[in-house]
C-alpha positions, 0 to 999 in steps of 0.5 A: 366662645371656645377655641382650640389650638390649630396644630396644622398652622405650623410644621412643629411645636416646642415645649415650655416648662411648667414653671413658666406658666406659674410665673405668668401672673407677675410677668410682663407682656415683654417678658412673655415675648422674649420667653416664646422667642427663646423657646422657639429659637433656643436663643435671645433675640439678636434684634429685639426690635423685631419682637417689639422690645429693647435690649434692656427689656430682654435683659430684664426678661431673662433675669426674671425667667432665670430667677423662676428657674425657667432659664439657666445660664449656659456657663452654669450648665457647662460647670455642671458637666465639667464637674461630673466629668472631673468627678468621673476622671478622679474615680478612674485615675491614680491620684496626682501630686498637686504642683505648687504654683507661685503666682505673682501678686495681683496688680493694684487697680485704682479704687472705684466708688461702690455702687450698690447693684439692683437686687434681683428679687424673686417673686416669692421674696417680694411676696414675703416682703409684702406679707411681712411689712404693712408699710410695703403693702400700703406703698404698693397699693398706693402706687397702684392707685396712682398709676391706675393699674396692677403693678408688674413684677418689674414695677415692684422690684424697682419701687423696692429698689427706691426703698432699700437702695436709694433710702426713700421712705414710703411717703416720699415714694408715694408723693413722687409717683403721684406727682409723675402720674399727675403730669403724665409721666407714669412710665416707670423708667421716667419715675426712676430717673426723677427718683435718682435726681431726688436721691442726688439732691438729698431729698429725704423729708416730706417738706423737702419733697413738697418744695421740690414738687412745687418747683417741678410743677411750676417749671412743667407749667411754665414749659407748656405755656412757653411752648404755647406762647412761642407756637412751638410745634415740635417736641422740646429737647432736653436742653430746651426744657433745662433752659425754660426750667432756669427761666422759671426759677428766675421768675421770668415772665412769658412776655419777657420770654416772647420779647427775647424770642423776637429779639433773637429772631431779629438779631440772628434770623432764627430762634435759638434758646441759647441766644435767648438765654443770654438775653434773659440773663442779662435783663435778670441781672440788671433788674429788667422785668418788663418790655419798657424797661428792656427797651430803655436798657437796650437804648442806654447800652447802645451809645456805650457800644458805639463809643467803644467801637469808635475808640477802637477804630484804627487812626487814618494813615498820614499821606506819604511826602513826595519823593521829588522837590517841586521848587527845583522843578520850577526853577529848572523849567524857567531857566532852561531853553528847549532845543527844536531840531529843524531840517536835521539841524538843532535850533534854539 
């Protein structure tokens, strides 16, 4: 089917450098969106959501097109113009003796930990790395097999960052990507998050990676089972996933999780993972592994709590003594003859 451009659909056109076409092979769709917007409006999108990208996507796209020479930073253009103007001024003016300015020593700033920035590799540099290293070539091919797609430029750059900066070997990276894809987390941002977690845990050997994957598989499987058993319809939050991961590491059974859930709802009237965690940890610390032992344990601890409460109950206040003497009142009543007025006179 043949197509041709409809020049009548708009009032104008804009130019695109030839270098942009050469970089389309490794460019992501988001990078192309940002480039088209930039060529049209001569600036980056102020609201990235309007074209279906994020602020991070915009930065990555601008960096990519800058590396290919399609875009150039405005400050660099300004420096070039200023340099030309200065050169012209020097050629037309008489030389001026420089003035010595003694600047105060720079203030000492507290040292910060050195964080290696992600190197913005050019597509040509990545191609050279692939050609020079069979390991890198095998790493990329294995990643593509796991992901089920061709790696984009951003994918290649991120994987090389794992390799160069995080110091992860090719086999560890392959294991990481394969695991993430097996649990439906094939997004490179999620893979990077787990890679950073492995880096912090100093996972560098094949055995360590296997043990970590087994623990993550256990937690991931347990997470789904808990969500199904408790009939949780909404998506789990990060804190809820952490609680469930801790329970998996404690070897808590689904029956105990459900029992803690029921006790939580009965106790506070609503579900609460924080409240459930306190119950499960108390059972775990006391070796409680089934419902019968939990019921017996709770029953044993009840009298102790009631006794402690009774011991702390305030003592009843003693009744205050009357402020009058009853004996004196009776004696006064017996020895006193009342007087009665009759016809204006007093009678006894």
